[in-house]
DRENVEX-866216 format. One record per residue (C-alpha): residue in one letter; y, z, x. Coordinates in Angstrom, 2 decimals. Example, Ala and Ser with C-alpha at 12.3 -4.5 7.8 and 13.67 -1.06 7.14 Angstrom:
<nodes>
residuo  py  pz  px
a  -4.50  7.80  12.30
s  -1.06  7.14  13.67
</nodes>
This chain:
<nodes>
residuo  py  pz  px
m  67.28  96.19  103.13
s  71.01  95.95  102.42
d  73.73  97.69  104.45
k  74.35  100.09  101.58
e  70.67  101.07  101.37
v  70.55  101.61  105.13
a  73.71  103.71  104.95
h  72.42  105.88  102.12
r  69.08  106.45  103.88
y  70.86  107.38  107.14
i  73.47  109.70  105.70
s  70.92  111.47  103.50
s  69.12  112.57  106.66
r  72.28  113.99  108.26
p  73.87  116.64  106.01
g  77.39  117.97  106.31
r  78.85  114.86  107.96
s  81.39  112.28  106.83
y  80.71  108.58  107.36
r  82.44  105.23  106.99
l  80.56  101.95  106.53
q  82.80  99.25  107.94
e  81.68  95.69  108.59
g  78.04  96.74  108.64
a  78.43  99.68  111.05
l  78.41  103.41  110.34
h  81.17  105.54  111.84
d  81.32  109.33  111.67
e  84.38  110.03  113.84
r  87.11  111.93  112.00
t  90.44  110.17  112.33
d  93.55  112.29  112.70
y  96.00  112.48  109.88
n  99.49  111.19  110.65
h  97.94  108.61  113.00
s  99.00  105.37  111.38
s  98.08  103.08  114.27
r  94.36  103.74  113.65
v  94.49  102.49  110.08
k  96.92  99.63  110.57
g  95.33  96.29  109.87
n  92.20  97.60  108.17
n  90.83  95.19  105.58
h  90.45  97.66  102.75
t  88.58  95.17  100.56
q  85.71  95.43  103.07
i  85.73  99.18  103.60
e  83.68  101.66  101.62
d  83.83  105.35  102.43
y  80.73  107.45  102.10
h  81.47  111.17  102.14
v  78.26  113.14  102.02
h  78.04  116.89  101.91
h  74.59  118.45  101.71
y  74.80  122.19  101.20
n  71.96  124.35  99.89
r  69.85  121.22  99.30
r  72.47  119.69  97.06
l  73.73  116.17  97.74
l  77.22  115.17  96.70
a  78.17  111.58  97.43
s  81.58  110.05  96.97
v  82.08  106.30  97.02
c  85.60  104.93  97.30
r  86.35  101.36  96.31
k  89.61  99.52  96.24
k  88.93  97.97  92.82
v  88.40  101.31  91.07
k  91.53  102.18  89.14
p  93.35  104.68  91.39
w  94.25  106.92  88.43
f  90.58  107.89  88.25
g  90.68  108.86  91.94
r  87.30  107.89  93.38
l  84.11  106.76  91.68
r  81.86  109.79  92.12
l  78.07  109.53  92.27
c  76.39  112.95  92.14
a  72.67  113.46  92.66
s  71.65  117.05  92.15
i  68.49  117.86  94.08
s  68.51  121.55  93.23
p  70.41  123.80  90.85
s  74.15  123.92  91.35
i  75.55  126.13  94.06
p  76.84  129.33  92.47
r  80.62  129.64  92.65
l  82.16  132.96  93.43
k  84.84  133.87  90.95
k  88.11  134.85  92.60
s  90.17  137.76  91.42
r  93.68  137.19  90.10
s  95.17  138.61  93.31
e  93.08  136.22  95.43
r  94.18  133.26  93.31
s  97.84  134.21  93.63
q  97.46  134.33  97.40
i  96.14  130.76  97.44
f  98.50  129.21  94.90
d  102.15  130.10  95.41
p  103.74  130.09  91.93
s  107.01  128.75  93.36
l  105.25  125.61  94.61
k  105.59  122.63  92.27
a  102.45  121.27  90.60
i  102.26  117.50  90.25
s  99.82  115.36  88.27
m  97.50  112.74  89.72
r  99.22  110.21  87.46
e  102.54  110.95  89.19
i  100.91  110.62  92.60
a  99.33  107.30  91.62
k  102.73  106.00  90.54
a  104.41  107.29  93.71
t  101.88  105.49  95.92
d  101.88  102.22  93.95
n  98.38  103.00  92.68
f  97.23  104.10  96.14
s  98.14  100.76  97.66
p  96.65  100.09  101.13
r  100.17  99.11  102.16
k  101.20  102.72  101.64
l  98.36  104.14  103.74
i  99.65  105.83  106.91
g  96.62  107.89  107.93
d  93.02  108.62  107.08
g  90.47  111.26  107.93
g  87.04  112.61  107.20
f  88.37  114.57  104.23
g  90.93  112.21  102.72
f  93.82  109.80  103.10
v  97.56  110.08  103.72
y  100.04  107.82  101.92
k  103.76  107.25  102.16
a  105.06  107.75  98.62
t  108.27  107.68  96.61
l  108.67  110.31  93.90
s  110.42  109.71  90.58
d  113.57  111.42  91.92
g  113.73  108.97  94.82
r  112.47  111.30  97.54
i  110.18  109.75  100.14
v  107.21  112.01  100.86
a  103.77  112.01  102.46
v  100.80  112.55  100.14
k  97.41  113.69  101.42
t  94.59  113.07  98.94
l  91.41  115.04  99.66
v  87.89  113.81  99.01
a  86.75  114.56  95.47
d  83.61  116.73  95.30
g  83.92  117.49  99.00
i  83.37  121.18  99.71
q  85.16  120.92  103.03
g  88.02  119.07  101.34
k  88.47  121.96  98.92
r  88.42  124.43  101.80
e  91.09  122.42  103.57
f  93.17  122.36  100.39
e  92.98  126.15  100.05
a  93.78  126.66  103.74
e  96.90  124.50  103.46
m  98.00  126.18  100.22
s  97.56  129.69  101.62
t  99.60  128.88  104.74
l  102.14  126.08  104.26
g  102.32  127.04  100.58
h  103.85  130.37  101.57
i  105.37  130.04  105.04
k  108.78  128.53  105.75
h  109.95  127.79  109.29
p  112.19  125.08  110.82
n  109.30  123.88  112.98
l  106.77  123.60  110.14
v  106.21  120.51  108.01
e  107.30  121.54  104.53
l  104.75  121.51  101.71
l  106.61  120.35  98.59
a  103.99  120.13  95.83
f  100.29  120.04  95.07
c  97.82  118.58  92.60
k  94.70  120.40  91.44
a  93.04  118.66  88.51
g  89.29  118.95  88.11
d  87.76  117.87  91.40
d  90.92  116.07  92.52
r  93.06  117.67  95.22
a  96.29  116.37  96.72
l  99.13  117.81  98.80
v  102.71  116.52  98.99
y  104.69  117.05  102.20
e  108.08  116.12  103.53
y  107.90  112.69  105.15
i  108.52  112.60  108.91
a  109.54  109.04  109.72
n  109.12  109.37  113.50
g  105.39  110.00  113.26
s  103.31  112.13  115.60
l  103.75  113.11  119.23
d  100.40  111.46  119.95
t  101.86  108.13  118.85
w  104.93  108.61  121.04
l  102.90  109.51  124.12
h  100.00  107.09  123.81
e  100.67  104.35  121.23
r  104.33  103.34  121.25
e  105.22  101.06  124.13
d  108.69  102.58  124.45
g  107.52  106.11  123.60
p  107.16  107.63  127.09
r  110.58  106.35  128.17
l  112.29  107.66  125.05
l  110.60  111.03  125.60
t  112.97  112.26  128.27
w  112.26  115.45  130.20
e  114.68  117.41  128.01
r  113.05  116.09  124.83
r  109.56  116.95  126.03
i  110.62  120.51  126.81
k  112.33  120.72  123.41
l  109.13  119.66  121.65
a  107.08  122.21  123.60
h  109.66  124.92  122.89
g  109.72  124.16  119.15
t  105.94  124.29  118.95
a  105.93  127.59  120.85
k  108.52  129.02  118.44
v  106.49  128.34  115.32
l  103.22  129.52  116.90
a  104.87  132.74  118.08
y  106.12  133.24  114.52
l  102.65  132.65  113.03
h  100.92  134.87  115.61
h  103.33  137.79  115.79
e  105.87  137.86  112.95
y  104.32  136.47  109.79
e  101.79  138.78  108.12
p  98.93  138.35  107.81
h  98.93  136.55  111.15
v  97.84  132.91  111.13
i  95.64  131.11  113.66
h  96.13  127.34  113.43
r  92.90  126.34  115.27
d  93.82  122.67  115.66
i  96.87  122.43  117.91
k  97.06  118.88  119.29
s  99.60  116.11  119.78
s  98.62  114.28  116.57
n  99.42  117.44  114.58
i  102.89  117.73  116.11
l  105.28  115.47  114.20
v  108.54  114.38  115.79
g  111.43  115.31  113.52
k  115.10  114.37  113.65
d  116.67  115.04  117.04
f  113.14  115.45  118.44
e  112.43  118.77  116.75
a  108.74  119.66  116.69
k  107.11  119.92  113.25
l  103.67  121.53  113.18
a  101.33  120.02  110.55
d  97.74  120.09  109.26
f  96.67  123.64  108.46
g  93.30  122.58  107.09
l  91.44  124.68  109.68
a  93.88  127.61  109.72
r  92.72  131.18  109.23
h  94.53  134.40  108.35
m  93.97  137.35  110.65
s  94.80  141.02  110.28
p  97.20  142.42  112.91
l  94.49  145.03  113.60
l  91.93  142.41  114.69
s  91.69  140.58  118.00
h  89.69  137.63  116.64
v  88.00  136.21  113.56
s  84.40  135.05  113.34
t  84.21  131.41  112.32
e  82.37  128.16  112.82
a  83.25  125.99  115.82
a  86.30  123.90  114.93
g  89.13  122.00  116.53
t  89.43  118.83  118.57
l  87.52  118.07  121.75
g  89.69  118.68  124.80
y  91.96  121.19  123.06
v  89.36  123.82  122.14
a  89.30  126.98  124.26
p  86.01  127.43  126.19
e  85.20  130.77  124.55
c  85.31  129.36  121.00
n  82.04  127.44  121.25
m  80.31  130.28  123.10
t  81.32  133.17  120.83
m  81.80  131.32  117.52
s  85.11  133.11  117.09
a  88.79  132.21  117.20
s  91.79  134.24  118.27
r  95.48  133.87  118.95
k  94.55  133.27  122.59
s  92.48  130.23  121.59
d  95.63  128.77  120.01
v  97.44  129.58  123.27
y  94.86  127.54  125.18
s  95.34  124.53  122.87
f  99.10  124.87  123.27
g  98.69  124.85  127.06
v  96.70  121.61  126.82
l  99.52  120.17  124.71
m  102.02  121.14  127.44
l  99.89  119.39  130.07
e  99.72  116.31  127.84
l  103.51  116.32  127.54
v  104.15  116.55  131.27
s  101.38  114.19  132.40
g  101.34  111.61  129.62
c  97.51  111.78  129.73
r  95.05  112.55  126.97
p  93.14  115.88  127.25
n  89.81  114.23  128.02
t  91.10  111.97  130.77
a  91.65  112.41  134.49
p  91.91  110.00  137.44
e  88.50  108.52  138.27
n  88.73  109.63  141.89
s  89.50  113.23  140.91
k  85.95  113.94  139.61
c  87.47  116.62  137.37
g  86.69  115.09  133.99
t  89.41  116.72  131.92
l  93.17  117.08  132.11
v  92.92  120.88  132.38
k  90.47  120.83  135.30
w  92.42  118.10  137.06
t  95.71  120.00  136.75
h  94.22  123.30  137.92
y  92.67  121.54  140.93
a  95.93  119.74  141.75
i  97.97  122.97  141.58
a  95.46  124.82  143.79
s  95.61  121.94  146.29
g  99.40  121.80  146.33
k  99.33  118.33  144.75
q  100.81  119.23  141.36
m  103.23  116.29  141.47
d  100.23  113.96  141.22
t  99.80  115.12  137.62
i  103.34  114.23  136.51
d  103.90  111.25  134.19
p  105.16  108.36  136.38
v  107.89  107.71  133.80
l  109.23  111.23  134.41
k  108.99  110.83  138.17
e  111.23  107.77  138.00
r  114.00  109.84  136.43
g  113.54  112.62  138.95
p  113.70  115.97  137.13
p  114.12  118.79  139.68
f  110.87  119.83  141.34
k  111.42  123.47  140.34
e  111.64  122.61  136.64
l  108.44  120.58  136.70
t  106.47  123.21  138.62
t  107.71  126.01  136.34
f  106.58  124.04  133.28
l  103.20  123.36  134.92
k  102.81  127.04  135.82
i  103.28  128.10  132.19
a  100.80  125.45  131.02
s  98.31  126.48  133.69
l  98.45  130.13  132.62
c  97.98  129.16  128.98
t  94.84  127.18  129.89
s  93.19  129.92  131.95
d  89.44  130.10  131.39
s  89.65  133.78  130.49
p  91.62  134.68  127.35
d  92.74  137.90  129.07
n  94.60  135.88  131.70
r  96.55  133.84  129.16
p  99.98  134.91  127.94
t  100.61  135.56  124.27
m  102.60  132.91  122.41
k  105.55  135.30  122.39
e  105.40  135.52  126.20
a  104.98  131.75  126.58
l  107.98  131.23  124.30
q  110.10  133.61  126.40
q  109.21  131.71  129.57
l  110.01  128.33  128.00
s  113.29  129.68  126.58
q  114.28  130.89  130.04
l  113.42  127.48  131.52
r  115.54  125.68  128.90
t  118.45  128.03  129.59
e  118.23  127.40  133.34
i  118.08  123.63  132.78
a  121.16  123.75  130.52
q  123.07  125.78  133.11
v  122.19  123.31  135.87
r  123.24  120.33  133.75
n  126.53  121.97  132.77
h  127.26  122.86  136.38
t  126.63  119.31  137.63
e  128.80  117.83  134.89
</nodes>
């Protein structure tokens, strides 16, 4: 039996998942967007993507090949096992909420031209629901284009989530959505291009990243992320829960300004509600403990993820790592244990220790992060409160630096 036949038999038995057949092996791990190091060097002539979504006993398979003319998107093979899933017709008001009329529509032909016919050389990220390309528009602007999987139900949901959030909201710490494509089953989103890449790359991939991320720059990135989350949670209406705060979704802008990206899992929430019922979502290590137990998300679950991000910034460690001798398993548990034991300096990135930021500044930052990652949502601050604490810390640091100079 060939690799393709094995793949089709395997994925048909596991609905609702996304798979990649690469060099004879199946992979179902979703790769983060804006994470170019994970796609660098891939031999795209030997990669075929199988995206299978089985809902209501209907199988939709999408096969992507390099030799298919990119203008036609992906070669789609559809096998209908049961009658089509009924589609709910949206009212005009609902459609206007999803598609902002001021947002520019762009054709798939224009996107194909901008990406050199979806050249692998232009690929800067890939994921379970699509690919991200560096592209040059006809007016000379360099942008990032995310193409979503054709016929993928989750891809369409992600498209609508991005359009209903980034398509409407403007903020200095948000990646700007510039245009969109919606033609038949094809979906694509055009964003401003952030040349510096993601915070994840700076912390964990770039050899010089940790040294270039000075203490002041790390606090600035945390403060910028807190600003935009406080805006989404408390000022913009209806409120927005991001649900996927992590270092790979924080892009590093000019002068190390934080740019929050990827709203594919975002949800709107009425100011009158404390949470929204939803399926479990997010990234392992960043997800608040109550989300998987209650199948709901709230602003406080975003606060938890933000706290994990703060710990990642100050420690230089990934969320699911801790020293082997600590027996804590995760960054959050390790940090909480270290603080309770009076050994909080053990959690600080060695690169930061070399430069010797004042002990008080480090412990204050850790205290805020620790509160944000409390097990109980009731013990966590709001994003507005976390922002106030970080703003006060930045002010104190600036005063100390000015005084010493």
